[in-house]
N, C-alpha and C positions, 0 to 999 in steps of 0.2 A: 685636479685636470679635472676640467669642464667637459660637459659632452654638448657637440655644436647642435642634437637636435634636441634641444630641450631650451627652455626660456622658465624663469620663475614665474610662477600665477599673477605673484601683485604686477607685474608688467602686465597683463590684461586681464584689465579690468570688462566688465562688460560692454561691448559696441566698439572694444578695439582692436588693435594688430600691430603684430610684431612677427620680429624676423627671429627663428632656431634654422640654425645654418644654412640651408638652402630650399628650408622652407619657408612660407607665408603662413601664421599662425594669427587665428585671432581665438576672439568670444562673442560667442551670437546667442547674449543674454542667457551664458549661464552654459552652453553649449559650446565644445571648443573644437576647430579645424584645423585643418593643414592642408595648403595647396603646394603645387611648384609656384615657386617666388617672378618668373618670369612673366610679363602680361605676352600674349600673342600675336599682338598688334606691332608694336617695337619694343618688346622688353623691358620693359620699364616693372623696376624692382614694387612688386604688390604690398612685399612686407612694409610700407610706406603709404598702401592705400587707406582706403575706410572700407565703412558697412553702409549701407542703403537703411534706409526703412523699411526694408523689404528681407534684409539679412544678405545682400548680396555684397560680394568683392568688389569694390572699384577701383578702377586705376587710376593711380593717381597723375597722369599724365594727358591723355585724353577721355576717363571717364568711364571707359569699357567695365561693362558687368560680367559677372562672372559668378554663377551659383555652387558655392562651395562642398556641398553635397557630392555634385556630379563634373565636378571642373566643366560644365559649359559657358561659352560664351555666352547671355541671354540680351547684352546690347550691345552693339556692337562702337566704336570710337567717334567721340566727338571731335575728329582734327590731323592734323596727319602734322613732323614734325614742330615745327613750332606755331602750327594753326590751329586755334581753337575757333570750333563752328562746324558746320555741315559743310559734310565730302561726300552728297548724292552718291549713290554707284561705289567708292571705295567702299565705302565704311559696310556697306553689302558683300564686295568680296574677301573683306577682312573677316566678317563673321562666316562666312562658307565657311573658308577655309581652319575658323575654325572650331569647326563645328568636329571638324576631324582630330585638328590637333590642340583636345583639351587636356587645361591643366592635370598636373596626377593632385592624387587627391588620399594624404595618408589616414589611418588612424593614430586618432591620439587621443592620451590620454593622461588622469591627472592623479600624480604620484606624491607625495607629502605636501612640500612648499612646488614645485614644480609640472609645468605643462610638459612631456613628454611625447613626443613623436615615434610612434614605432615601425 
C-alpha cells in the first residue's frame, strides 16, 4: 500500500515540482518543500507549477508566485479565467486576500529513496 504523502526522490530532481497526496512538493536545489496544492487565485494545481530563478513556486495558470518557505503569494496573478495579461486592480485584490489565506507549509524529509511530507 502506498503512502499518499510521499513521492520517489527520483521524480524530484533539482528545480522540479510534483505531487504527494494533497501537497505540491518540490526541490529547490536540494532543499525539499511541501505546500498545499491549490493556488489562492483560481485553485489551479500547484503541483503542475514550476520554480523560478528565485526559488518561488509559479502557478501554471496565471503565474502567481509563492514563497515556499512561508506560503505567501509574492506576486499576484497575470490573468483571469482564460485571459493571460495585465489585470490592474484585480491582481492587487487577489494578492491582498492571499496574504491572509497563505498556502499551508509542511515539513519534508528524505527517507531512503522517498521524499515524505510530515
